[in-house]
Backbone as numpy.savetxt, mean C-alpha at the origin, in Angstrom:
# Nx Ny Nz CAx CAy CAz Cx Cy Cz
-2.61 1.20 -24.98 -1.72 1.85 -24.02 -2.51 2.71 -23.05
-3.53 3.39 -23.57 -4.34 4.24 -22.72 -5.07 3.42 -21.65
-5.53 2.22 -22.03 -6.20 1.35 -21.07 -5.25 0.98 -19.94
-4.02 0.65 -20.29 -3.02 0.29 -19.29 -2.78 1.44 -18.32
-2.66 2.64 -18.83 -2.43 3.81 -17.97 -3.64 4.11 -17.09
-4.84 3.95 -17.63 -6.05 4.17 -16.83 -6.18 3.14 -15.72
-5.85 1.90 -16.02 -5.88 0.85 -15.00 -4.85 1.14 -13.91
-3.63 1.51 -14.31 -2.58 1.83 -13.34 -2.99 3.03 -12.49
-3.55 4.06 -13.11 -3.95 5.26 -12.35 -5.09 4.94 -11.39
-6.06 4.16 -11.83 -7.17 3.84 -10.93 -6.71 2.94 -9.78
-5.78 2.03 -10.05 -5.24 1.19 -8.98 -4.43 2.03 -8.00
-3.64 2.96 -8.52 -2.87 3.87 -7.66 -3.81 4.63 -6.73
-4.87 5.20 -7.28 -5.83 5.95 -6.46 -6.49 5.04 -5.44
-6.84 3.83 -5.86 -7.47 2.89 -4.95 -6.57 2.47 -3.80
-5.32 2.14 -4.12 -4.38 1.69 -3.09 -4.04 2.82 -2.13
-3.73 4.00 -2.67 -3.40 5.14 -1.81 -4.62 5.57 -0.99
-5.80 5.53 -1.60 -7.02 5.89 -0.87 -7.33 4.90 0.23
-7.13 3.60 -0.04 -7.38 2.58 0.98 -6.38 2.72 2.13
-5.12 3.02 1.82 -4.13 3.24 2.87 -4.52 4.45 3.72
-4.99 5.51 3.08 -5.46 6.68 3.83 -6.66 6.36 4.69
-7.58 5.56 4.16 -8.75 5.15 4.94 -8.35 4.35 6.16
-7.37 3.47 6.01 -6.90 2.69 7.15 -6.31 3.58 8.24
-5.73 4.71 7.85 -5.20 5.66 8.84 -6.32 6.41 9.55
-7.43 6.61 8.88 -8.54 7.37 9.47 -9.44 6.54 10.37
-9.53 5.24 10.14 -10.47 4.40 10.88 -10.30 4.51 12.40
-9.09 4.44 12.97 -8.97 4.51 14.43 -9.41 5.86 15.01
-9.51 6.88 14.19 -9.89 8.22 14.68 -11.40 8.44 14.65
-12.17 7.40 14.40 -13.62 7.52 14.30 -14.34 7.19 15.60
-13.66 7.32 16.71 -14.28 7.08 18.00 -14.26 5.61 18.38
-15.24 5.21 19.20 -15.27 3.84 19.72 -15.49 2.82 18.60
-16.37 3.14 17.67 -16.62 2.21 16.56 -15.36 2.05 15.70
-14.65 3.14 15.46 -13.42 3.08 14.69 -12.35 2.26 15.38
-12.29 2.37 16.70 -11.33 1.59 17.47 -11.64 0.10 17.37
-12.93 -0.25 17.44 -13.33 -1.66 17.31 -13.02 -2.19 15.91
-13.33 -1.39 14.89 -13.05 -1.82 13.51 -11.54 -1.97 13.32
-10.78 -1.03 13.83 -9.32 -1.08 13.71 -8.76 -2.31 14.40
-9.28 -2.63 15.58 -8.83 -3.83 16.30 -9.17 -5.09 15.50
-10.34 -5.11 14.86 -10.74 -6.26 14.05 -9.82 -6.41 12.84
-9.42 -5.29 12.25 -8.56 -5.33 11.07 -7.12 -5.73 11.41
-6.76 -5.72 12.68 -5.40 -6.09 13.10 -5.25 -7.58 13.37
-6.34 -8.34 13.32 -6.30 -9.78 13.55 -7.04 -10.49 12.42
-6.71 -11.78 12.26 -7.44 -12.58 11.26 -8.91 -12.64 11.66
-9.83 -12.58 10.75 -9.75 -12.52 9.30 -9.66 -11.11 8.73
-9.76 -10.08 9.60 -9.69 -8.70 9.11 -8.36 -8.37 8.47
-7.28 -8.84 9.09 -5.95 -8.60 8.53 -5.79 -9.31 7.19
-6.36 -10.50 7.07 -6.33 -11.21 5.78 -7.03 -10.40 4.70
-8.12 -9.77 5.05 -8.85 -8.93 4.10 -8.00 -7.74 3.65
-7.36 -7.08 4.60 -6.52 -5.92 4.27 -5.35 -6.33 3.38
-4.67 -7.40 3.75 -3.52 -7.87 2.95 -3.98 -8.28 1.55
-5.12 -8.93 1.46 -5.65 -9.33 0.15 -5.96 -8.13 -0.72
-6.57 -7.10 -0.14 -6.92 -5.92 -0.92 -5.69 -5.15 -1.40
-4.59 -5.28 -0.69 -3.35 -4.61 -1.11 -2.52 -5.46 -2.08
-2.63 -6.78 -2.03 -1.70 -7.62 -2.78 -2.33 -8.31 -3.98
-3.09 -9.37 -3.76 -3.52 -10.20 -4.89 -4.85 -9.79 -5.50
-5.68 -9.09 -4.79 -7.02 -8.77 -5.29 -7.02 -7.89 -6.55
-6.30 -6.75 -6.56 -6.33 -5.90 -7.77 -5.83 -6.59 -9.04
-4.66 -7.26 -9.02 -4.23 -7.90 -10.27 -5.15 -9.04 -10.71
-5.71 -9.76 -9.76 -6.59 -10.87 -10.11 -7.87 -10.38 -10.76
-8.54 -9.45 -10.11 -9.81 -8.94 -10.63 -9.60 -8.19 -11.94
-8.62 -7.31 -11.97 -8.38 -6.55 -13.20 -7.83 -7.44 -14.31
-7.13 -8.50 -13.95 -6.67 -9.45 -14.96 -7.83 -10.22 -15.57
-8.82 -10.57 -14.76 -10.00 -11.25 -15.28 -10.79 -10.32 -16.19
-10.91 -9.07 -15.80 -11.72 -8.11 -16.57 -10.98 -7.62 -17.82
-9.69 -7.26 -17.69 -8.97 -6.61 -18.79 -7.85 -7.45 -19.39
-7.64 -8.66 -18.91 -6.56 -9.50 -19.44 -5.20 -9.05 -18.93
-4.18 -9.25 -19.76 -2.81 -8.94 -19.33 -2.63 -7.47 -19.00
-3.36 -6.59 -19.68 -3.26 -5.16 -19.36 -3.73 -4.88 -17.94
-4.74 -5.61 -17.51 -5.24 -5.45 -16.15 -4.22 -5.87 -15.11
-3.54 -6.99 -15.37 -2.52 -7.47 -14.43 -1.35 -6.50 -14.36
-0.81 -6.12 -15.50 0.34 -5.21 -15.54 -0.04 -3.85 -14.96
-1.18 -3.32 -15.37 -1.62 -2.02 -14.87 -1.84 -2.03 -13.37
-2.42 -3.12 -12.86 -2.65 -3.22 -11.42 -1.35 -3.28 -10.64
-0.39 -4.04 -11.13 0.90 -4.13 -10.43 1.63 -2.80 -10.46
1.64 -2.14 -11.60 2.27 -0.81 -11.68 1.56 0.17 -10.74
0.23 0.14 -10.74 -0.53 1.02 -9.85 -0.28 0.73 -8.39
-0.15 -0.55 -8.04 0.14 -0.92 -6.65 1.51 -0.39 -6.22
2.51 -0.59 -7.05 3.87 -0.14 -6.71 3.90 1.38 -6.55
3.35 2.10 -7.52 3.35 3.57 -7.45 2.49 4.05 -6.29
1.36 3.39 -6.04 0.50 3.76 -4.91 1.21 3.62 -3.57
1.97 2.54 -3.40 2.72 2.37 -2.16 3.84 3.39 -2.04
4.49 3.72 -3.15 5.53 4.75 -3.12 4.95 6.11 -2.74
3.78 6.43 -3.29 3.10 7.69 -2.94 2.75 7.70 -1.47
2.21 6.58 -0.96 1.84 6.52 0.45 3.08 6.65 1.34
4.17 5.99 0.99 5.39 6.09 1.80 5.92 7.52 1.84
5.91 8.18 0.68 6.36 9.57 0.61 5.47 10.47 1.48
4.16 10.31 1.36 3.23 11.12 2.16 3.37 10.82 3.64
3.59 9.56 3.99 3.74 9.17 5.39 5.01 9.77 5.99
6.09 9.78 5.22 7.33 10.39 5.72 7.18 11.90 5.84
6.46 12.53 4.93 6.22 13.97 5.05 5.38 14.29 6.28
4.39 13.46 6.56 3.51 13.69 7.71 4.23 13.44 9.03
5.26 12.61 9.02 6.00 12.28 10.24 7.45 12.73 10.12
7.62 13.95 9.69 8.94 14.52 9.41 9.86 14.50 10.63
9.32 14.65 11.83 10.17 14.70 13.02 10.82 13.36 13.32
10.22 12.26 12.87 10.75 10.93 13.17 11.71 10.42 12.11
11.84 11.11 10.99 12.69 10.63 9.90 14.15 10.60 10.31
14.59 11.51 11.15 15.99 11.57 11.56 16.35 10.53 12.60
15.38 9.88 13.20 15.64 8.90 14.24 16.08 7.56 13.67
16.15 6.56 14.54 16.56 5.23 14.08 15.54 4.66 13.09
16.05 4.09 12.00 15.17 3.53 10.97 15.70 2.17 10.56
14.81 1.30 10.19 15.21 -0.05 9.81 16.05 -0.04 8.54
15.82 0.92 7.65 16.58 0.97 6.40 18.07 1.18 6.68
18.40 1.96 7.69 19.81 2.19 8.04 20.45 0.89 8.52
19.76 0.17 9.37 20.27 -1.10 9.88 20.44 -2.11 8.74
19.44 -2.21 7.88 19.52 -3.17 6.77 20.59 -2.79 5.76
20.78 -1.50 5.52 21.85 -1.07 4.62 23.21 -1.52 5.14
23.41 -1.39 6.46 24.67 -1.81 7.05 24.82 -3.32 7.06
23.72 -4.04 7.25 23.77 -5.49 7.36 23.95 -6.19 6.02
23.13 -5.85 5.04 23.17 -6.56 3.75 23.72 -5.72 2.62
23.99 -4.46 2.86 24.48 -3.56 1.82 23.33 -2.78 1.19
23.65 -1.58 0.76 22.62 -0.67 0.22 21.94 -1.25 -1.02
22.73 -1.80 -1.94 22.17 -2.33 -3.17 21.26 -3.53 -2.89
21.72 -4.47 -2.08 20.91 -5.65 -1.77 19.64 -5.29 -1.01
19.68 -4.26 -0.21 18.51 -3.84 0.55 17.44 -3.25 -0.36
17.82 -2.62 -1.44 16.86 -1.93 -2.29 16.53 -2.67 -3.58
17.12 -3.82 -3.79 16.82 -4.59 -5.01 16.03 -5.82 -4.66
């Protein structure tokens, strides 16, 4: 059980840290702008999506077996929730404006939008 929690915690830190790094890259001057532009198109975008989605469960699954897969998925989900919470706190002035969640709640229903 401890291994599973350590894997989930390390994945959470990795995912949240990588999301934070992606926010900092454009602020690094001309080089950061070039790197950011590269990450917005293939193959850079493929790399970013891979590092957020299939890479952690695959690698940790190979190394730790089923605990690695489950821990990585739990860490990814919690890491994204932490990032979303921090992002909304950092952009507090925009939270009251139009949001896609409001539109989707009206279109498909609140339960269907969140399940």
